[in-house]
N, C-alpha and C positions, 0 to 999 in steps of 0.2 A: 504494500500499500504505500502510496507516494504520502510525503510530508506535506502538510498544508499549514505552513507556518502563518498564512494571511488570513485564516479563519478568526481568530481573535479580533483583528484589526476590522473585519466585516462586521462582527457582532457589535463593536464600539460604534459603528458608523451607522448601523441599523437600529441602535437604541434611541438615535436622534430622530430619524425619519425613514421611510421606507424607499428603495432606490431600485432603479433600473439595472439589470446585469451590465449593460455597458458603462453605466456611469461607475459602477463598482470597479469594472477594469480600468476606468483612467484613473480613478483615485488610487488604486494599487499599483499603478505604474508610477505614481510619484513616491510611493513609499518603498517599493521593493525593487531590487534590480532584475529580477526574474519574475515577473507577475504573470499571474494566467489569463488566457484568452476569456471572453465572455461567456463562450460555449463550455469552456472548463469550469468556469464559477457556476454556471447554471447547473451541469452535471453534479458538481460538490453539493450546492446547497439543496439540491433536489433528493439528493440521498441523506443528509443530515435532519434529523427530526426537530432541531433546533429552529429551523429556519421554514418559512412557507410561502406559497406564491399568493401575494396580494391580487395580481391580475397580469395583465399584458398592455403593453402600451407600444406605439409606433415609434420606430428608430429613424428619423429624418436627418438628413445631412444637406449642407448648400453643394456638395461634391456629387452626391448621389441623387438619381432621381427618382430609384426604387427605395420603399421604405419596407421595412420587415416589422414584424411584432417580436418585441423580447420581452422576458419576463420581469415581473416588478416583484421585488423580495422584500419581507419583513422578518421580524422574530416571532416566533410562536409565543402567545401569551400576552402580546402587545397588540393594540388597535390603531390602525392608521386611516387617514383620510382616503376616500377613493379617487380623489382628484389629485393630479399633481399640484403640489410637490410632495405628497404624500406624507404629509405631516403626522408625527405619533400624536395619538389624541389621549 
């Protein structure tokens, strides 16, 4: 099993508000030299019972015309708003 040293950082980020997997990826890139991709983050959080999916949101960009759905994550036991910025209630 791969070490996921970034999980405690994600927990501390999600204590404040829910986040999209691509936003988690961007924050982890600032803090870790070898950060996981958004797909790896989704796979890891999906298998960890401490996290749950709040919903899905579109990932839009100025550089790409196509957008796709990405998962929005939160900590189990916490309540979040259903609209972006997914603040903790």
